[in-house]
C-alpha positions in Angstrom: -55.0 8.5 -23.6 -53.9 9.1 -20.0 -52.0 6.3 -18.3 -54.0 4.7 -15.5 -52.6 4.9 -12.0 -52.0 1.8 -10.0 -55.0 2.4 -7.8 -57.3 2.9 -10.9 -56.1 -0.4 -12.4 -56.6 -2.1 -9.0 -60.1 -0.8 -8.8 -61.0 -2.4 -12.2 -59.8 -5.8 -11.1 -62.3 -8.7 -11.7 -61.6 -10.4 -8.4 -62.8 -13.9 -7.7 -64.1 -15.1 -4.3 -61.1 -16.0 -2.1 -62.5 -19.6 -1.9 -61.9 -19.9 -5.7 -58.3 -18.8 -5.2 -57.9 -21.4 -2.5 -59.3 -24.1 -4.7 -56.5 -23.4 -7.2 -54.0 -24.6 -4.6 -56.2 -27.4 -3.2 -57.1 -25.5 0.0 -60.6 -26.5 1.1 -63.1 -23.8 2.0 -63.2 -24.9 5.7 -59.5 -24.3 5.9 -59.9 -20.6 5.0 -60.9 -17.9 7.6 -62.4 -15.2 5.4 -61.8 -11.5 6.0 -64.5 -10.2 3.6 -64.9 -11.8 0.2 -61.4 -11.3 -1.2 -58.9 -12.2 1.5 -58.6 -15.0 4.1 -56.2 -16.6 6.5 -55.1 -20.2 6.0 -55.8 -22.3 9.1 -53.0 -23.8 11.1 -54.6 -27.3 11.2 -54.6 -27.5 7.4 -51.0 -26.3 7.3 -49.9 -28.9 9.8 -51.4 -31.6 7.5 -49.1 -30.6 4.6 -45.9 -31.7 6.3 -45.3 -34.9 4.2 -45.8 -33.2 0.8 -42.8 -32.5 -1.4 -41.7 -28.9 -1.8 -42.0 -27.0 -5.0 -39.2 -24.8 -6.5 -38.2 -21.7 -4.6 -37.4 -18.6 -6.6 -36.1 -15.4 -5.0 -36.6 -12.0 -6.6 -34.1 -9.3 -5.5 -32.8 -6.1 -7.0 -30.0 -3.6 -7.4 -29.7 -0.8 -4.8 -32.8 1.3 -5.0 -32.7 4.7 -6.7 -35.3 7.5 -7.2 -35.6 6.1 -10.7 -37.5 3.1 -9.4 -36.8 -0.6 -9.8 -40.1 -2.5 -9.4 -39.0 -5.5 -7.4 -42.5 -6.3 -6.0 -44.1 -5.6 -9.4 -41.7 -8.1 -11.0 -42.4 -10.7 -8.2 -46.1 -10.4 -8.9 -45.6 -10.4 -12.7 -43.3 -13.4 -12.6 -45.9 -15.4 -10.6 -48.5 -14.5 -13.2 -46.1 -15.3 -16.0 -45.3 -18.8 -14.6 -49.1 -19.5 -14.4 -49.5 -18.2 -17.9 -47.0 -20.7 -19.3 -48.9 -23.6 -17.6 -47.0 -23.8 -14.3 -48.7 -24.0 -10.9 -47.2 -21.0 -9.2 -47.9 -18.9 -6.1 -46.2 -15.7 -4.9 -45.1 -14.8 -1.3 -44.6 -11.2 -0.4 -44.5 -9.0 2.7 -47.3 -6.9 4.1 -47.1 -3.1 3.9 -46.2 -0.9 6.8 -48.3 2.2 7.4 -45.2 4.3 8.1 -43.8 4.3 4.5 -47.2 4.3 3.0 -47.8 7.7 4.5 -44.2 8.7 4.2 -42.5 8.4 0.8 -42.1 4.7 -0.2 -45.7 4.1 -1.1 -47.5 0.8 -1.1 -46.2 -2.8 -1.3 -48.7 -4.5 -3.7 -46.8 -4.2 -7.0 -47.9 -1.8 -9.8 -49.5 -1.5 -13.2 -50.9 -4.8 -14.4 -48.8 -6.8 -12.0 -50.5 -6.1 -8.7 -51.9 -8.0 -5.7 -55.4 -7.0 -4.7 -57.3 -5.7 -2.8 -54.6 -3.0 -3.1 -56.1 -0.5 -0.6 -56.7 -3.1 2.1 -53.2 -4.5 1.7 -51.7 -1.1 2.2 -54.0 0.0 5.0 -54.5 -2.3 8.0 -55.1 -5.5 5.9 -56.1 -8.3 8.3 -54.7 -6.5 11.4 -51.4 -8.5 11.7 -49.3 -5.4 12.3 -51.7 -4.1 14.9 -51.5 -7.4 16.7 -47.7 -7.3 16.7 -47.7 -3.7 17.9 -50.1 -4.6 20.7 -48.2 -7.7 21.8 -44.9 -5.8 21.8 -46.3 -3.0 23.9 -48.1 -5.3 26.3 -44.6 -6.6 27.2 -43.4 -3.0 27.6 -46.3 -2.2 29.9 -45.7 -5.4 31.9 -42.0 -4.6 32.4 -42.7 -1.2 33.8 -45.5 -2.6 35.9 -43.2 -5.2 37.4 -40.7 -2.5 38.4 -43.5 -0.4 39.8 -44.8 -3.2 42.1 -41.6 -3.9 43.9 -39.2 -5.2 41.1 -38.9 -8.7 42.4 -36.6 -9.6 39.5 -34.3 -6.7 40.5 -34.3 -5.2 37.0 -31.8 -2.4 36.7 -34.0 0.4 35.3 -30.9 1.7 33.4 -30.6 -1.6 31.6 -34.2 -2.1 30.2 -33.4 -2.8 26.6 -37.0 -3.4 25.4 -38.3 -0.3 23.6 -41.9 0.4 22.5 -43.1 0.4 18.9 -45.7 1.9 16.6 -46.4 1.4 12.9 -45.8 4.9 11.9 -42.8 7.1 11.0 -42.4 9.5 14.0 -38.9 10.9 14.7 -40.1 12.7 17.8 -40.4 9.3 19.6 -36.9 8.0 18.9 -35.7 9.0 22.3 -38.2 9.7 25.1 -38.4 9.8 28.9 -41.3 7.9 30.4 -43.1 7.8 33.7 -42.8 11.5 34.5 -45.5 13.1 36.8 -44.8 11.6 40.2 -44.8 8.4 42.2 -48.2 7.1 40.8 -46.7 7.0 37.3 -43.7 4.8 38.0 -40.0 5.4 37.8 -38.8 7.8 35.1 -36.4 6.3 32.6 -35.0 7.0 29.2 -36.3 4.8 26.4 -37.7 5.2 22.9 -39.9 3.9 20.1 -39.0 1.8 17.0 -41.3 1.3 14.0 -43.3 -2.0 14.3 -41.4 -3.6 11.4 -38.2 -3.4 13.4 -39.7 -5.2 16.4 -38.2 -8.5 17.5 -41.8 -9.7 17.7 -42.2 -9.1 14.0 -39.0 -11.0 13.3 -40.2 -13.9 15.5 -43.6 -14.1 13.9 -41.8 -14.3 10.5 -39.4 -17.0 11.6 -41.6 -19.2 13.7 -43.0 -22.5 12.4 -46.1 -22.7 14.6 -47.7 -21.2 17.7 -45.6 -23.4 20.1 -42.4 -22.2 18.4 -43.7 -18.7 18.5 -44.4 -18.8 22.3 -41.0 -20.4 22.9 -39.2 -17.7 20.9 -41.2 -14.9 22.6 -40.1 -16.3 26.0 -36.5 -16.3 24.8 -36.4 -12.5 24.2 -34.1 -10.6 26.5 -35.9 -7.5 27.8 -33.6 -6.2 30.5 -30.6 -6.9 32.8 -30.0 -6.8 36.5 -27.2 -4.7 38.1 -24.8 -7.6 37.7 -25.9 -7.9 34.0 -27.9 -11.1 34.5 -30.4 -11.2 31.6 -34.1 -10.9 32.2 -36.3 -12.8 29.7 -39.8 -12.2 28.5 -40.8 -15.4 30.2 -39.5 -14.0 33.5 -42.1 -11.2 33.1 -44.7 -13.9 32.3 -45.8 -12.1 29.2 -45.1 -14.8 26.6 -48.5 -16.5 27.0 -50.6 -13.4 26.6 -48.5 -12.2 23.7 -49.1 -15.5 21.9 -52.8 -15.1 22.5 -52.7 -11.6 20.8 -50.7 -13.1 17.9 -52.8 -16.3 17.4 -54.6 -15.0 14.3 -51.7 -13.0 13.0 -49.6 -16.1 12.9 -51.8 -17.6 10.1 -50.8 -16.6 6.6 -53.0 -14.3 4.5 -54.2 -15.5 1.1 -55.2 -13.0 -1.6 -54.9 -12.8 -5.4 -53.2 -11.0 -8.3 -55.0 -9.1 -10.9 -55.0 -12.3 -13.0 -56.6 -14.2 -10.1 -53.5 -16.2 -9.2 -52.8 -17.0 -5.5 -50.6 -14.7 -3.4 -49.6 -15.2 0.2 -49.0 -11.9 1.9 -47.7 -12.3 5.4 -45.2 -10.5 7.8 -43.2 -7.4 7.0 -39.8 -6.8 8.5 -37.9 -4.1 6.6 -34.6 -5.2 5.1 -32.6 -2.1 6.1 -33.4 -2.4 9.8 -34.5 -6.1 10.1 -34.3 -9.2 8.0 -36.6 -8.2 5.1 -38.4 -11.4 4.3 -42.0 -12.6 4.4 -42.9 -15.3 7.0 -41.4 -18.7 7.0 -44.8 -20.3 7.5 -46.2 -18.6 4.4 -43.3 -19.6 2.3 -43.3 -23.2 3.5 -47.1 -23.5 3.1 -46.8 -22.2 -0.5 -44.0 -24.6 -1.3 -46.3 -27.5 -0.3 -49.2 -26.3 -2.4 -47.5 -24.9 -5.6 -44.8 -26.3 -8.0 -43.1 -22.8 -8.1 -43.0 -20.2 -5.3 -41.8 -16.7 -6.2 -40.8 -14.7 -3.2 -38.9 -11.4 -2.7 -36.5 -9.9 -0.2 -36.4 -6.3 0.7 -34.4 -3.5 -1.0 -31.2 -4.5 -2.9 -29.5 -7.9 -2.8 -26.8 -6.5 -0.5 -29.5 -6.4 2.2 -32.5 -8.4 1.3 -30.9 -11.4 -0.5 -28.0 -11.6 1.9 -30.4 -11.9 4.9 -32.8 -14.2 3.0 -29.8 -16.6 2.5 -28.0 -16.1 5.8 -30.9 -15.8 8.1 -34.2 -17.1 6.7 -32.9 -20.0 4.7 -30.4 -20.9 7.4 -33.1 -20.9 10.1 -35.9 -22.5 8.1 -33.9 -25.1 6.2 -34.8 -23.5 2.8 -32.7 -23.3 -0.3 -33.5 -21.2 -3.4 -33.4 -22.8 -6.8 -33.0 -19.6 -8.8 -32.6 -15.9 -8.2 -33.9 -13.0 -10.3 -32.2 -9.6 -9.9 -34.4 -6.7 -11.0 -32.8 -3.7 -12.7 -34.0 -0.8 -14.8 -32.3 1.1 -17.6 -33.2 4.3 -15.7 -31.5 3.1 -12.5 -28.4 2.2 -14.5 -28.3 5.7 -15.9 -28.6 7.2 -12.4 -25.7 4.9 -11.2 -23.8 6.2 -14.2 -24.1 9.8 -13.0 -27.3 11.0 -14.8 -29.6 13.3 -12.8 -33.2 12.2 -12.4 -34.5 15.1 -14.5 -32.3 13.9 -17.5 -33.3 10.3 -17.5 -35.6 10.7 -20.5 -32.7 11.2 -22.9 -30.9 8.2 -24.4 -27.4 7.8 -22.8 -25.9 4.4 -23.6 -22.5 5.4 -22.1 -24.2 6.2 -18.7 -26.0 2.9 -18.8 -22.7 1.1 -19.3 -21.0 3.1 -16.5 -23.9 2.4 -14.1 -23.9 -1.4 -14.7 -21.2 -1.9 -12.1 -23.8 -1.8 -9.4 -25.8 -4.6 -11.1 -22.6 -6.5 -11.7 -21.7 -6.5 -8.0 -25.1 -7.9 -7.1 -24.8 -10.6 -9.7 -21.4 -11.8 -8.4 -22.6 -11.5 -4.8 -25.7 -13.7 -5.4 -23.7 -16.2 -7.4 -21.4 -16.6 -4.4 -24.3 -18.4 -2.6 -24.2 -21.1 -5.3 -27.5 -20.2 -6.9 -28.1 -19.5 -10.7 -29.0 -15.9 -11.5 -31.0 -14.2 -14.2 -31.6 -10.5 -14.6 -35.1 -9.1 -15.2 -35.0 -5.7 -16.9 -38.1 -3.9 -15.7 -39.2 -1.9 -18.8 -40.0 1.8 -18.7 -41.6 3.5 -21.7 -38.6 5.8 -22.4 -36.1 2.9 -22.6 -34.4 2.7 -26.0 -33.3 -0.5 -27.7 -29.6 0.5 -27.5 -29.9 1.1 -23.8 -31.6 -2.2 -23.2 -29.0 -4.0 -25.3 -26.2 -2.4 -23.3 -27.5 -4.0 -20.1 -28.0 -7.3 -21.9 -24.4 -7.2 -23.2 -23.0 -6.3 -19.8 -24.8 -9.2 -18.0 -23.8 -11.7 -20.8 -20.2 -10.7 -20.1 -20.7 -11.9 -16.5 -22.0 -15.3 -17.7 -25.6 -14.6 -17.0 -28.6 -13.4 -19.0 -30.8 -10.3 -18.9 -34.3 -10.5 -20.2 -36.6 -7.5 -20.9 -39.9 -7.6 -19.0 -43.0 -5.5 -19.8 -45.3 -6.9 -17.1 -46.2 -3.4 -15.7 -47.9 -2.5 -19.0 -49.0 -6.0 -20.2 -49.2 -8.2 -17.1 -48.2 -11.9 -17.6 -48.0 -11.5 -21.4 -45.1 -9.1 -20.9 -43.0 -11.5 -18.8 -43.3 -14.9 -20.5 -39.7 -15.0 -21.6 -38.4 -14.5 -18.0 -40.9 -17.0 -16.7 -39.7 -19.7 -19.1 -36.0 -19.0 -18.3 -36.7 -19.0 -14.5 -38.6 -22.3 -14.7 -35.7 -23.8 -16.8 -33.1 -22.6 -14.2 -35.2 -23.9 -11.3 -35.8 -27.2 -12.9 -32.2 -27.6 -14.0 -31.0 -28.5 -10.6 -27.8 -26.5 -10.9 -28.2 -24.7 -7.5 -25.7 -25.6 -4.9 -26.8 -23.3 -2.1 -24.6 -22.5 0.8 -24.6 -19.7 3.4 -21.9 -17.1 3.5 -20.5 -18.1 6.8 -20.8 -21.1 9.3 -22.6 -20.9 12.6 -19.5 -21.4 14.6 -17.7 -18.3 13.2 -17.2 -15.6 15.9 -19.8 -12.8 15.7 -17.4 -10.0 14.8 -15.9 -12.2 12.0 -19.4 -12.7 10.7 -19.9 -8.9 10.5 -16.5 -8.6 8.7 -17.4 -11.4 6.3 -20.6 -9.6 5.2 -18.9 -6.3 5.1 -15.9 -7.5 3.0 -17.6 -10.1 0.8 -20.9 -8.4 0.1 -20.2 -4.7 0.6 -16.5 -4.9 -0.5 -15.5 -2.8 2.5 -11.9 -2.7 3.5 -12.6 -2.7 7.3 -15.2 -2.7 10.0 -14.9 0.0 12.6 -16.2 -0.8 16.0 -15.1 0.4 19.4 -14.0 -1.8 22.2 -17.4 -1.6 23.9 -19.1 -3.1 20.9 -16.5 -5.8 20.5 -16.7 -6.6 24.2 -20.5 -6.9 24.0 -20.2 -9.4 21.1 -17.6 -11.4 23.1 -19.9 -11.4 26.2 -22.9 -12.7 24.1 -20.6 -15.5 22.8 -19.8 -16.5 26.3 -23.5 -16.6 27.1 -24.1 -19.1 24.2 -25.2 -16.7 21.4 -22.1 -17.0 19.3 -23.8 -19.3 16.8 -26.4 -16.7 15.7 -26.3 -15.0 12.3 -25.9 -11.3 12.0 -28.6 -8.9 10.7 -27.0 -5.9 9.2 -28.9 -2.6 9.7 -27.6 -0.3 6.9 -28.8 2.2 4.3 -30.4 0.5 1.4 -29.2 3.0 -1.1 -25.5 2.1 -1.2 -23.0 -0.7 -0.6 -21.5 1.8 1.9 -23.1 3.5 4.8 -23.3 6.7 2.8 -26.6 6.8 0.9 -25.3 9.1 -1.8 -22.5 6.7 -2.9 -23.9 4.8 -5.9 -22.3 2.3 -8.2 -19.9 -0.3 -6.8 -17.5 1.4 -4.4 -14.7 -0.6 -2.8 -12.3 -0.1 0.1 -14.6 1.9 2.4 -15.0 1.6 6.1 -18.1 0.2 7.7 -18.8 1.9 11.1 -20.8 -0.1 13.6 -22.7 2.2 15.9 -24.6 -0.3 18.0 -25.4 -4.1 18.4 -28.6 -5.5 19.7 -29.2 -9.1 20.7 -32.5 -10.6 19.3 -32.3 -13.8 21.2 -35.9 -14.9 20.4 -35.6 -14.2 16.7 -32.2 -15.8 16.7 -29.9 -13.1 15.3 -27.7 -10.2 16.3 -28.7 -6.8 14.9 -25.7 -4.7 13.8 -26.6 -1.0 13.4 -24.2 0.7 10.9 -23.8 4.4 10.1 -26.8 6.6 10.5 -29.5 4.1 10.0 -32.6 4.7 12.2 -34.9 2.0 13.6 -37.6 4.7 13.8 -37.8 6.5 10.5 -39.1 10.1 10.1 -41.5 11.5 7.6 -40.1 13.4 4.6 -40.6 17.1 4.1 -43.6 16.4 1.9 -45.1 13.1 3.1 -47.5 11.1 0.9 -50.1 11.5 3.6 -50.7 15.1 2.5 -52.4 13.8 -0.7 -54.2 10.7 0.6 -57.9 11.3 1.0 -61.4 10.0 0.3 -63.0 11.5 -2.9 -66.7 12.3 -3.3 -67.5 8.7 -4.2 -65.9 7.5 -1.0 -62.9 6.0 -2.8 -59.3 6.4 -1.6 -57.1 8.7 -3.6 -53.4 9.4 -3.4 -52.3 5.9 -2.3 -49.7 4.4 -4.5 
């Protein structure tokens, strides 16, 4: 019998009305703003009324560095939430929304897979409740207002060469990375060089995901630096008088989205900064709301633990006053074999030696996460071709590091296939052994923070940054931004800036190409190596096979 695709499984879902899902968490019907029958936003007034409730346990799902073999971090996040509910726990999951760029590029959707999915899958991956469009519009409204201010006399004396606010769109388009605007004569304004980033890299996205409410949102938007004068005096968004209108555009987007898993368990899906070019976590307001409503909240951070988990701990938890009670690191036997030198075409053959050789990558992530003072368990996401000997090799390796690896079959069997991990995670979270601390203090100099992440997490020997970058960091410290955490923008595929270097390399150099101040979001973006804040489409993009079939159903989305 043919194996069903993710989208075929999602179509067969027996969804419940979203009001029934809200009832599971004690959300009254009048606190839900429905978008159709199967998704809704949770009202801010209801969220405000939860402040005095105790928090549930926070569980982070992260992973090894991604490989073409696949890891299934979101699938495991969804499966674990279902598994906890299956064993009698009141659990909710919190994940990010999907960006259109990678959906039509090569990454695919962001709703999980197999029998561990969030539905409606098609809606989640295509437009959803319009949050990303609102962020794009708010960001570009500010762009238009900056150029308009310059056109009508430039009262703020903005230096057109020092406008640092770029435009965004939620699509991969390398042709827009560097552009010249306002060509065509006086009526079109003053020509200048600028560019586009993808929406998920927008500071507005980061702000939405780190804000506690609309007032906090508007304050942070106003704090954004958009340009400088000739004497390098910063010009803020509030100087342009755009913060109020931007907040209006983001009013509905600020409210968390509630949907459900295939097993009708609650899922908050809100916000979507990438972890390789942004901070990689779902919104603070969604996570905090879930913690007030559920006894266990399972959330994820983007890509491998060197990016997503590091930023979850050092940025999100630091800013929001959160502390994880347990961490799950997702790995696959196939990925271990790839890290051990096996080509993708040869992954079907048993190769215990390659599994053992490739476990170094997993081991590095385990040690890194433990350094934050949080207990760690490994979830082995099962693939049909995995052999008992290969699985045992991973278990033995992890046991040697003082942790435990548990085989999970949630892709094929849903919550029934992940009960063992759910029980262990609940035990760890309830055990109270977590002693969470961030990697560096607020008062550490910015360059030292970059070095700390590079040396402690990436195991680099040095950070290479020219004098211009170091001087810029020093200048920001003098302006009062030295307390901010750093947001490393780096390839997700390796501990280095070379995406082809797998395993657990040591002693490499970390080149810093550029630094950007996100004063509203509250961090400094550190762009390393060849990372791009506007991705391009691959040679054969997924969009070539996405279409409507004769029945009007979407095909090719994964």
